[in-house]
N, C-alpha and C positions, 0 to 999 in steps of 0.2 A: 381479431385485429391482426394485421400484418405489420410487423415491426422490423425495421432495418437497424441493426445494432452494430455500431462502429467502436472498435477498441484499439488502444495503442499497444496492447500486448495480448497474446493468447491466454485465455483464462484457465487453461488446463495443460499440464498438471498444476496442482496447487503448491507452488513453490515460493510464493511471496504474498505479502499483504494485499498488494494490487490484484494479483490473480485471484485470491480468495474472495474479495468483494465482487469483482467482476463476474466470477463464476457463479456465485450465489444469486446475484441480481439477474444475470442472464438465465439461469435455470428457473428462477421464480417466474420470470416473464414467460418462459416457454411452457409453463404449466397451463397457461390460459390463452396463449397467443402463438401465432406462427412467426418464428424469429429467424431472420437471415443474418448471419454473423460475418462481417468483414473485419478481419483483425490483422494487425502487424505481429511479427514474431521477433521476440527479443533473444530467446535462447533456443535456436533451431535444434540443437542436439536433444532437447527435451520436448519442445512444443510441436515439432514436426514429425514426431513418432506417429506411425499410423494408428497405433492403439489409442493414442491421446486424441487425435483428430476424430477417430471413430466414436470415441466417447462423446465428444461434443455434438457430432452428427446424430447421436442417439436421441437427442431432445431438440436440436435445432433443425429447421427446415433445410438449411444449407450453410456450409462453412467455407469461407474463402480466406486462407492465410497468405500473407505477403511478407517477404523479407524487407528490411530497411536498407536501401541502397548504400547510404553513407557508412553503414556498419559492416559492409562487406570487406573493407580493407582499411588499414590504419592511414594510408595515404589519402583515400577519399574522405575519411573522417577529418583529418588535419586540414585538407584543402577547404572543406565545407566550413569548418570553424573559422578559418582565415577569411574566406569570402563573406561570411556573415557580418564581419566588422563593418562592412559597407552597406548593409541592409537595414531598413527601418524595422523589420520583423525580427523577433527573437529566433535563436538557432532552432529551437524545438519546432517552431512553425514551419521552417524551411525543411527540416529533417523529415517530417511526416507528409510533406506534399509530394506525392509520388504519382506520376502519370498513370501507371497500371492500376493503381487503386482508384483513382478518379474515373478511369474508364469502366472499371467494374461497378462502381456506384451508379454511373449513368445507365449501364446495361440493366442492373437490377430495377432501377426506377422506371425504365422503359418497359420491362417485361412483367414486373410484379406490381400489384395494386397496393403499394405501401401506404399505410395509414399514419404511421408515426416513426420518427427517426430518433433513436437513442444514441447520443454521442458521449462516449465514455472517455473523458479526459480532454482538457483544454486544447492541446495542439491540433486536434482533429476539427477544430473550428474552421480550418483552412478549406474545408469542403462544403461550407454552408451554402455557397452559391449554387450548388447542385440540387439542393432541396429547400431553398429559402421559402417556398410557398407551402411547404408541408408542416404539420405540427412537429415540434422538435424540442427535446430537452438536452441540456448539457449537464453531465455529472462530473463533479470536481472531487477527487479523492483528497486533495489538499488545496490550499491557496498557494498556487505554484510560485508566485512572485515572493511570497513570504518565505517559502522553503528555500528558494535560491538566495535570498538575502541572508538567511541564517547560515547557509553554506559559506557564503562569502566572508562572514564574520569569523569563522573558525578555520578557514583555509590558510595553511601555512606557506604554500607555494606562491611566491609573489606574482608570477605570471598568471597562474590560475585565478588568483584573487583579483587581479586587475581585469581579467576577461569577465569574470562573474560580475564585477562592478559595472562593466559596460552592458552586460546582458540584463541586469536588474531593471532599469527604467524601460527598456524595450518590452520585456516580459510583462511588467506591471501595466503598461499602456495597452498591450495586446489583450491581457486578461480582462481589464476593465471594459474594453470595447466589446469583447466577445460575449460578456455576460448580458449585454443589452440586446443581442441578436437572436435569443432563443425565447420560446414561449415560457419556459421555466428553467431555472438553474437549481440543481441539487447540490447540497453540501452535506458533509458527514457529521457536523457538529454546530452548535449554537456559536461557538467560538469562531469558526470559519465564516459563518454568516455575519457576525459582528465585524470581522476583519474586512470582508468585502464591502459592507456598508460604509466602513471607514474609508475605503478607497473611492467612494462616490458611486457605487453601483446602485441603481434605482430599480432594476428589474425585479420580477418575482423570484424570491429565493426561498427554498424550502429545505428542511433538514430530513434526510433519510440516514439514520445512523449506520455505522458499521455494525456487524453482528457476529455471532458465533453459532455453530451447530452444537447445541447442548446435548444432543443424542450421540453425535460422533465424538465430540470432545468431552468425555466424561471420565472420571477416575476409573482405571482398569484394575485397581487392586494390586498392582505390582509393588514389590518391596522397594522402598527408597534406598538409594545409595547414601550412606552416611557422609555428611560434610560435603555433599555435592551441590555444585552451582552450574546452571545451564544458561548459555546464550544460544538462541536459534534464529535463523533467518538468512535470506539470500545476501551474501556479503559482497556482491559486485555492484549493488546499488549504492550510490554515494552516501545516502543517509545511513544505511546500515554499516558500510565500510568505515565511515567516520566513527560511528558508535562503537564498533568492535575494537578499533584501534585505540580509541580513547580509553576504553575499558582495559585493554591489554597494556598500554603504556603508562597510564596514570593511576588506574585503580588496582589492577591485579597485583602489581609489585607490593603495594601496601597491604593488600589482603593476604598475600602469601607470607609476608613478613610477620604480620600480627596473628595469623591463624594458619600455621604451616601445614596442617592436615587437610586443608581445603582441596577438593578435587574439582577441576574446572573442565567442562565439556563445551565445545563449539560445534554446533550442528548447522549445516547449510552449505550451499554451493559457494565456490570461489573464496575459500578462506585465505586471508593475507599470508604471504610466504613466511613472514617472521613468526607467525603463530603456528603454522604448519611445521616449520622447522623445529620450533621449541617443543612441540609435542613428541618429536622423535627422541628428544633428550630427557624430557621430564615426564615421568610416569603418572604424575598428578594432573597432566594436561592431555586431553583427548580431542582430536579433530576428526570428524567423521566424513566431511564432504556432504554431497547430496544423499538424502535418504528418501525412500519411498513413503515412509510413514513416520511422522514426527512424534506420534503419541507415546510410544514406549519410552522415549528419551525424556519427555516431559513428565511422565508418570514417575520415573525413577529419580528425578531431581528433587532435592530438598528446597532449593531456592532458584527462581528464575530471575535473570537480570535484564533490564531494558534501559541501557545507558544512552538513549537517543538525545542528540543535541541539535539535529537539523530536521526540518520537516514541518508538516502541518497535518490536518486531518486527525484521525485517531488510529491507534495501533491495534490491528486485528490480533497480533501476537499476544497482547495483553488479555483481550477478551477470551481467546482460545485457552490461554493458561489459566485464567480465572475459572472457566468452565470445568477445567480439570482439577480445580481445587489447589492451585499453586500459590504459595507465598511469593510475592514479587517485590523487587526493589527497582524503582524506575526514576528517571529524571522527571522534572516538571514537563518538559517538552514531550517526553515519551508517553506520559499519561494525559496529555492535553486533550480536552474535548470530551473526555469520559466522565461519568458521574461518580468518580472515585473519591474516597476520603482517606487522607494520609493517617495511618495508624489504625484504621478500621478494616479496610479491605485491600490495602496496599501500603508500602512504605516508599516515601519520595525523598530523594537526595540529589542535590545539584553540584556538590563539591566532592572530590575524590575521597577525602577523609571521612565525610559524613556517609558517603555511599558504602565505604568499607565497614564503618561502624554498624550500619543497619543490616548489611548482609550477615555479619558475624552474629548480631543479635538474633536474627532468625535461625541461624544454624544451631545456636546453643540453647535457645528458649523454645522448647517443644510446645509449651502451652500457647505462647504468642503465635507461633507458626500455625498451629491448629485453628486458632481464632481467626487469623487473617484468611486462612484457607476457606473456612466455612462461610465467612462473609463474602468472599470473592465469588463462590459458587452461587450464592443468592443474588448477587449483583448481575452476574452473567445471564441469569434466567430472563432478565428484562431486555436482553439484547439478542434473543433467539431469532434466527433468520426467518422463521415462519411468520413472526410478527412483522418483520421488516418487509417481507414480500407484500403484505397487505398495504403497508404505507406506500410502497412503490406503485402498486396497482391503482391506488386512489389518485396518485399523481398522473399516471397515464390517462386515466379517464377524465380527470379535470382538464388536463392539457388538451386533449382531443375536443372536449365539449367547448372549452373557452375559445379555441382556435376556430371552430366551426361557427360559433356565435359571432366572433369578431369579424371573420371573413364574410359571414352572411349579411 
């Protein structure tokens, strides 16, 4: 089968939960099919490196990366935000509607015998008129309107809050409409499926969970750093930025006061300035920035924290940490959609005081930490990408067969 795979961000290097899922689904598809990737680039300093593009081309038939025009300057971004006030479409739909990408899609469809189109993320629905007669699936990493609504609820800047409030109904309407235009819509959890059904979506919705590479993310036997707590993730994405600042401002001061020996490490791109500055003054706070391999840091941590308050879908960071046998403290939103059990394979806390209490409990109780760790590893085995590849392949085949039958 020849597959045209469209993505809102380049899936390599693996620097975010988004890139992890897209990468593994893309690579799984390429094991059995000829895949042409057309992708936007979010972090050009990483995603446009020749060695990273070369890696993608090692299993894709062709790779075509594109910059996002409104991201090229703050002025363009600000003007686009303002002009979108007068548009019935949400900002993300206008942001990703790029003439050069549309032309490339037309060129591929004209010269290649494409059998199926895989659309990775809601905003790329804007291109559907280019392949409306072909079998097509839409993959939703989150319920985007719910994620935006949650963002608006915790946003402290009144201007941003008002703008998000204006975007929410537009995005919800766009999302609901988009779901009905594909042969199949993929979500990452039963919770997301339930949310879309609640929005009135009637189309075929199937669950393809997020996963983890249990061979790659396995305990490496490195000695743990005593009293160490780890946050990892790309901190320029608003969901992660909110989480890390929430932790830093509301949780960490309590944690440091109640447990002064705690050692906190933040790993990932774009750390907030206030955290990076604090690391220069406080020897118990470490900020690494971007790292090529997250595994040594996860291995050395006693506890991993996931203080997510915004978002939907499921957290690949949790699955990867579980595969490495980590004891995790997460919010309810952070662990949403995964088959986790509080107190068995994870600890869940939604208030700062409770979050601190559970982190300290894991730091001082070796027996509990080991129990949570062992149960986490067992749970992660059920989310291995090899199993998820099989689910995705079944959806491709059913989508193709049903489309042919319906059109015939």
